[in-house]
Every structure is written in C-alpha cells, then in structure tokens.
Legacy VTK file of the C-alpha trace (Angstrom):
# vtk DataFile Version 3.0
C-alpha trace
ASCII
DATASET POLYDATA
POINTS 230 float
42.282 -13.751 37.928
44.924 -16.050 36.341
44.787 -16.187 32.560
42.388 -18.919 31.467
40.280 -19.116 34.625
36.620 -18.129 34.528
36.350 -19.369 30.951
35.371 -23.010 31.261
32.353 -22.380 29.044
34.652 -21.296 26.225
35.118 -24.959 25.398
31.589 -24.840 24.019
32.519 -22.366 21.295
36.173 -23.147 20.643
35.897 -26.911 20.304
35.411 -28.295 16.825
31.740 -28.783 16.015
30.491 -32.224 15.135
30.411 -33.007 11.452
27.085 -32.416 9.741
26.488 -34.360 6.509
24.474 -31.467 5.061
27.252 -28.876 5.493
29.474 -29.581 2.481
26.600 -30.009 -0.018
24.988 -26.784 1.209
28.229 -24.861 0.707
28.670 -26.321 -2.772
25.122 -25.338 -3.720
25.461 -21.658 -2.811
28.576 -20.043 -4.288
26.590 -16.793 -4.519
26.841 -16.430 -0.721
30.086 -18.151 0.264
33.692 -18.217 -0.937
35.904 -21.210 -0.180
38.892 -19.974 -2.214
38.916 -16.204 -1.595
42.545 -15.584 -2.606
41.432 -14.157 -5.952
39.074 -11.645 -4.355
41.529 -8.952 -3.260
40.002 -5.602 -4.130
36.861 -7.213 -5.566
34.677 -7.843 -2.527
32.205 -5.068 -3.261
31.245 -6.927 -6.436
29.787 -9.680 -4.231
27.140 -7.301 -2.875
24.183 -5.611 -4.514
25.851 -2.217 -3.993
28.996 -0.687 -2.562
28.892 0.130 1.147
31.455 0.316 3.979
32.779 -3.216 4.484
33.037 -4.878 7.895
34.652 -8.241 8.666
34.066 -10.588 11.596
36.982 -12.967 12.154
35.661 -16.129 13.777
31.894 -15.893 13.372
30.796 -19.097 15.074
27.198 -19.880 14.129
26.613 -16.314 13.046
24.106 -14.704 15.415
26.214 -11.535 15.674
27.025 -11.015 12.008
23.512 -11.867 10.773
21.958 -9.424 13.240
24.480 -6.755 12.289
23.592 -7.161 8.616
19.899 -6.930 9.420
20.267 -3.866 11.637
22.688 -1.999 9.373
21.499 -2.246 5.757
23.782 0.686 4.885
26.862 -1.466 5.530
28.277 -4.659 3.992
29.432 -7.554 6.173
31.631 -10.602 5.756
31.634 -13.561 8.143
34.908 -15.489 8.204
35.041 -18.870 9.896
37.590 -21.680 9.696
35.168 -24.456 10.703
33.086 -25.762 7.832
30.155 -26.753 10.031
30.057 -23.349 11.739
30.060 -21.418 8.463
27.409 -23.802 7.141
25.100 -22.783 9.998
25.523 -19.151 8.955
24.979 -20.075 5.326
21.751 -21.854 6.196
20.491 -18.643 7.807
21.587 -16.593 4.815
19.868 -18.911 2.327
16.664 -18.291 4.266
17.113 -14.541 4.760
18.806 -13.612 1.448
20.468 -10.549 3.001
21.992 -8.450 0.197
24.724 -7.088 2.485
26.139 -10.370 3.855
28.812 -12.643 2.410
30.690 -15.596 3.922
34.223 -16.949 3.786
35.355 -20.437 4.733
38.947 -19.567 5.522
41.719 -18.837 8.006
41.990 -15.595 9.970
45.768 -15.810 9.600
45.470 -15.264 5.832
43.630 -11.940 5.713
46.208 -10.175 3.558
45.723 -12.940 0.992
41.978 -12.305 0.950
41.805 -8.494 1.055
43.774 -5.676 -0.497
45.147 -2.781 1.582
42.447 -0.497 3.009
39.585 -2.617 1.644
37.913 -3.126 5.033
36.374 -0.390 7.201
36.237 -2.351 10.466
37.016 -5.720 12.058
35.107 -7.580 14.796
36.723 -10.141 17.101
34.065 -11.788 19.260
34.948 -14.330 21.946
38.003 -15.610 20.140
39.872 -18.575 21.588
42.011 -17.083 24.422
44.824 -19.637 24.005
45.684 -19.274 27.723
49.069 -21.028 27.687
51.975 -18.606 27.288
53.571 -20.822 24.644
50.453 -20.324 22.492
50.256 -16.522 22.708
51.148 -16.141 19.025
47.836 -17.839 18.185
45.761 -15.191 19.972
43.906 -13.016 17.477
45.179 -9.866 19.202
48.855 -10.854 18.968
50.999 -8.404 17.028
51.206 -10.505 13.861
47.402 -10.523 13.629
47.333 -6.792 14.345
49.704 -6.395 11.385
47.101 -8.029 9.151
44.162 -5.993 10.448
46.116 -2.781 9.947
47.083 -3.804 6.424
43.518 -4.424 5.244
41.721 -1.648 7.171
41.049 1.876 5.998
42.677 4.708 7.888
40.580 5.471 10.944
38.819 2.098 10.831
37.737 0.480 14.106
38.754 -2.857 15.612
36.152 -4.103 18.116
37.072 -6.902 20.514
34.824 -8.703 23.010
35.644 -11.472 25.458
34.630 -12.857 28.825
38.226 -13.833 29.672
39.898 -11.133 31.788
43.391 -12.464 31.144
42.852 -12.381 27.394
41.377 -8.897 27.683
44.396 -7.646 29.641
46.763 -9.242 27.132
44.886 -7.581 24.278
45.009 -4.162 25.926
48.764 -4.431 26.360
49.282 -5.843 22.867
47.301 -3.063 21.200
48.821 -0.357 23.372
52.332 -1.570 22.557
51.358 -1.534 18.899
50.503 2.144 19.215
46.743 1.815 18.784
44.298 4.456 20.035
41.408 3.351 22.281
37.889 4.709 21.804
36.385 2.488 24.511
37.601 0.173 27.249
34.720 -1.455 29.141
35.058 -3.889 32.035
31.310 -4.573 32.175
29.843 -4.129 28.718
26.254 -5.002 29.577
26.108 -2.361 32.323
28.110 0.362 30.606
26.049 3.462 29.818
28.534 4.483 27.134
27.624 1.496 24.991
24.547 1.767 22.779
23.137 -0.890 20.474
25.319 -3.813 21.535
24.708 -6.868 19.326
25.251 -10.144 21.144
26.758 -13.418 19.994
25.130 -16.737 20.916
27.731 -17.383 23.598
27.587 -13.837 24.953
23.841 -14.034 25.500
24.085 -17.307 27.433
27.098 -16.254 29.496
25.809 -12.769 30.394
22.345 -14.105 31.288
24.049 -16.095 34.056
25.727 -12.970 35.434
29.075 -13.253 33.685
31.051 -10.117 32.879
31.721 -9.154 29.262
34.764 -7.043 28.411
34.967 -4.912 25.285
37.373 -2.516 23.684
37.311 -0.567 20.459
40.558 0.741 19.036
42.038 2.331 15.920
45.397 2.072 14.225
45.136 5.653 12.949
43.114 8.598 14.138
41.772 10.859 11.416
42.561 14.533 11.902
LINES 1 231
230 0 1 2 3 4 5 6 7 8 9 10 11 12 13 14 15 16 17 18 19 20 21 22 23 24 25 26 27 28 29 30 31 32 33 34 35 36 37 38 39 40 41 42 43 44 45 46 47 48 49 50 51 52 53 54 55 56 57 58 59 60 61 62 63 64 65 66 67 68 69 70 71 72 73 74 75 76 77 78 79 80 81 82 83 84 85 86 87 88 89 90 91 92 93 94 95 96 97 98 99 100 101 102 103 104 105 106 107 108 109 110 111 112 113 114 115 116 117 118 119 120 121 122 123 124 125 126 127 128 129 130 131 132 133 134 135 136 137 138 139 140 141 142 143 144 145 146 147 148 149 150 151 152 153 154 155 156 157 158 159 160 161 162 163 164 165 166 167 168 169 170 171 172 173 174 175 176 177 178 179 180 181 182 183 184 185 186 187 188 189 190 191 192 193 194 195 196 197 198 199 200 201 202 203 204 205 206 207 208 209 210 211 212 213 214 215 216 217 218 219 220 221 222 223 224 225 226 227 228 229
C-alpha cells in the first residue's frame, strides 16, 4: 500500500478542531491540572501528583479517551497528556475536572520541545497514538518517529523504558519500524493486526481507534526500547 493510502479518516483527527469559546477560560481556571508554560517543570513533574509513581507521557492525546482510561485503569502510575491544540486539551481537561484523577496531568505544548519540558530519565514510557503520518516525503522530519523525535524520547526516558506506537497507516508503520531499527532500538512487539493478536492483553483504545477498528480496519502496533536492562 502506498504511503498515505487507507488513511482518509485520519483527516478527522489531524485537522485542527473548531474553536470552542469555553476552552481558554476552562484552561485558565484549572492550573492545578494543566500547564501551559511547562519549561520550568524539568525534574519537578512528580510534585504535580498526589504521590510519586512511574511517569508515562502521551504525545498527541487528541480528546483524551486513551490517557484518561489509562489513568483510571492504572492508579499505580502517573500520566501526562500532551497536546498542541488548545481545544483538544480542553476536552481532556473537562473530563479531568469531572473525574479529579490524582494521577493525571495535562500539558498544552509542542511534542518537539520535550527536552525543554522534562529532565533526562524523568519519564518511564511514551505513547504515540495515531499521530499524523505526514505522508509526503518532504515532510518526513515532522513524523513523530523520525530520528530527531527519537532523540528526544531517548533523552527523557529512563533506561529500559518503553515507547509504544499505534497507527492504522501501513506506510507510516513501515517507516517507523525502519526508523527505530536504524536508531538501534530493540522491539518487544511488532503487531500487524493489534485487535486480533493473542500476544496483546489489555489494549486501551483511542476514540479514533475504536471507530476505525469497528469498521474492520487494521491497527498496527509496536513497542520498543532504547536500552535493554540486563
């Protein structure tokens, strides 16, 4: 399949959401849950939670179904949702204001600035869920599995930490496999049909994933590490 085909529905999640007049006021009202200027938080993220736990980051959280469910299902872990779109992060914030999850924090920020937000080895794992595939070759440096982004994940992740990547775009998946392999990463799992893979237990879906898979679409997933603990 040529890179970019089979992904027409991705426009739904990668296009900029319509402005919501309630978004900015909601963000301003709840600094206890969301950071809009996280550059002063390097090494301090655990102070944003009720207690220290392993810290996991989702880069590009959309409206937050995945990260909210992860926080609910794993109270022994802390989670951060990072989203560049104000309206998208506001949807997650609205859920968090209702749920008051003690192990969930939000960032309105850019996934290209992770080393400005986190200190080395501050994060245990990173999730990349249905990121924009940027199918044109001239845009490959924008893909969240390009080597410059891998540099950032490696810098902020603890040794042995896991990077989990999901997509429905086969071309993007193939690119990511090659990119991570060339980077010297170690693969724990490579799945070409996540929802029918007996090796996968406890998969947590995103909004888009649920809709796409319910129509018979294939979901690809890999989990990989920069370092393997002895």
